[in-house]
N, C-alpha and C positions, 0 to 999 in steps of 0.2 A: 243107125250107128252113132250119129252126134247125140241124138237122145240118151243112149247108154252111156256115152262118154260124160256127158252133162250130169247124168244121174251119179255116175261113179265119183267124179270130182266133188260134186256137192255132198255126197255122202263122207268123202275123205275130209271135208271142211267140217260138217256136223260132229264127225268123230273126234276131230282135233279140239272142237269147242267143249264137246262132253268130257274129254279126257282132261282137258284144262280145268273145267268146273269140278270134276270130281278129285283130281290128283293135286291141283293147285298150280301144276306147272305144263303148260301146252307143249306139244311135240314141235309145232312149226312157230316160227317167229311171226311178228306182226306182218312184215313184207311179204313172208311166204304165204301166210293166210290170204293176204289181198291178192296175191298173184293166183292162187288157187281157185279163189272165188271169182276172180276175173276170167280165168280160163273156163270155168263152168258157164258163166254167163255168155262168153263168146260162142261156146260149143252149142248152148241151148239156142242162141240167136240164129246160128248157121242152121240148125235143125228145122227150127220154124220156117225160115226163109226158103229152104229146100222144100219143105212140105208144102208151103203156099205156092211155089213155082210149079211142083208136080200136079196140084189140084188145079191150077189155072190152065196148065196145058192139057189136063185131061177134060176140063170144062170146054176148052176151045175146040176140041176134036170132036165133042158131042154136038155143038152149035151148027 
């Protein structure tokens, strides 16, 4: 779930950047872009940590 959220947020960021480069005016302000990218990074980090914890617990059960 967190990977999908991170991908969605990052795609929104990329869409805003592409829109700004084509049209000349971005949809989001600089602060909104920063918050969007920050949310994507936090979501991705949470997904990685959860996947690592799941793999570790699975590995401990087999040992």
